[in-house]
C-alpha positions, -999 to +999 in steps of 0.1 A: +000+000+000+014+033-010+010+064+011-004+094-006+010+128+004-017+155+006-015+181-021-018+217-009-050+234-021-031+260-041-013+233-060-043+210-066-066+237-078-066+245-115-049+277-124-074+304-136-075+307-173-067+339-192-103+350-194-108+346-157-076+367-151-088+394-175-122+395-159-109+397-123-079+419-127-085+436-161-122+444-157-136+440-121-107+455-102-102+485-125-140+491-125-139+492-087-109+516-087-126+538-114-159+539-095-143+550-062-120+574-079-148+591-098-171+590-068-145+607-045-138+633-071-175+640-075-179+642-037-150+666-032-161+689-059-196+690-044-180+695-009-164+727-022-197+736-039-180+739-073-194+729-107-184+694-119-163+710-147-144+733-124-111+721-139-122+731-174-136+765-162-108+774-137-077+752-136-066+769-103-097+769-081-075+776-050-098+761-023-088+740+007-103+726+038-081+719+069-092+684+078-065+676+105-029+685+114-018+658+089-042+658+060-062+685+042-086+685+012-073+708-015-090+711-049-062+710-075-066+706-112-035+689-126-032+696-163+002+679-164+014+645-153+026+631-119+040+655-094+030+685-115+053+679-144+043+692-179+019+718-165+001+742-188-031+741-209-028+727-244-054+708-263-027+688-281-012+677-247-046+670-233-054+646-261-020+630-263-020+623-226-055+609-228-046+586-257-013+576-240-032+566-208-058+546-228-031+530-249-010+520-219-041+506-203-047+484-234-011+473-234-012+465-196-045+446-202-026+424-228+004+419-204-021+409-177-031+379-198+005+367-199+011+373-161+009+343-138+018+356-104-010+371-083+010+400-070+017+413-105-019+406-116-032+428-087-006+454-095-015+456-132-052+458-123-046+487-100-025+506-126-051+500-153-079+513-131-059+543-120-048+552-155-084+550-168-098+569-138-074+598-145-079+595-182-116+601-177-109+634-160-085+645-187-109+635-215-139+653-201-123+682-181-088+687-195-072+681-161-071+655-134-089+664-101-065+659-072-076+666-036-058+645-010-032+668+005-005+660+030+014+692+027+011+698+065+037+671+070+059+680+041+045+661+011+036+690-012+017+671-039-021+666-040-033+633-053-064+612-057-076+575-055-064+568-091-029+581-083-029+559-051-039+529-071-012+535-097+014+539-070+004+508-050+001+489-083+036+498-094+050+488-060+032+455-063+047+450-098+082+455-085+076+432-056+060+406-079+090+408-102+114+402-074+093+373-060+090+357-094+127+361-101+135+344-068+111+316-076+127+309-109+162+308-092+151+283-066+135+261-093+169+255-110 
């Protein structure tokens, strides 16, 4: 009689197929990020009693609310890219950045189908959702609405939920790359 060794559930379960991965991390996770990103932007604009297209009307609304000694709400219209780079209003730049965000999201969606580790799948889903969330702002209002402000503790850049998703997603991609690289080394 041979003794059978138990197979861990993670090894015995079939790996999700490409369609399942795309659905979970390319559609559902980004949709969740986009929903909360757009909802919080809507709520903050309403909180400041501004029109929804404030960034199109006035790219420097200059309104803030002192929430705590650490964090404030500041309505900032970012016409550039991360950390205020490429500032200035230009219809060409607006459309190029929108097309770039959507194109990169499409490329990352394709990469997602090739990715097997969960950490990278989560990271790609977060980046896709964040890029589309900010792309929606740029498409409709010509600027990204930022409002989370930690300048009271020295971080002088306002950001939003989409920015946070992109940042966490990129960190997860780096961690996933290192974990995957380590797995391939130990397999040899």
